[in-house]
N, C-alpha and C positions, 0 to 999 in steps of 0.2 A: 764077220764081226757084227754083232747085234747093234742096232741103232737104239740109242736110249731116247725115251720120250720124256720131255720135261714134265715133272709132276707139278700139279697145282697144289698150292698150300691150302689147308682146310679153311683158312680165313678167306681165301678167294671165293670159295663156294658160298660161304655165308654172305659175303658182300654182294655177290652176284644175285643170290636169292632175295636178299633184302632190297636191293635196287629194283628188282622186278616187282616185289610186293609194294614198294613205295609208289612205283609208277602206276600199278593197278589201282591202288587206293586213291591216287590223285585223279585218275581218269574215270574210274567207276567204283566209288566207295560202297562196297557191299559188306554185309555181315561176314560172309565167308572170307573176303579179302582181309578183313581185320583179324579174324580168327587165325587165318594162315600165318599172318605176320606175327601174331602173338605166339604162335607155336615156334617160330624162328627165335624170337626173343627168349622164350622159355628154355630152348635147347642151349642157349648161351648164358643161362642163369641170370638173365636180366628180368627179374620178376616184376619190377615196377612197370616197365614198358609192356610186358606181357599182360599184366592185369589191366592196364589202361586200354590196350587193344581189345581184350576180351570184353571189357565193360562197354566199349563203343560198339562192338558186334551185337551185344545184347540190346543196346539202345536202338540199333537199326532194325533188329529182328528178334524180339523177345522169345519167339518160338523156335529159334535156331538151336538145334540139339547140340551142335558142336561147341557152341559158346558156353 
């Protein structure tokens, strides 16, 4: 009989990724870190937070191509 593996809810993946992004921003706030977190928010259709993070990324590094 096959052993079933508990599946993770999609929300768990987002929360985990967001927690990692938040930690990175708190410890080393770089344009890339803000851009990456903005991408997470964009995937969740949280456009206001995404734009805020993209704006902060541009403020930190105006030459950043990703922002």
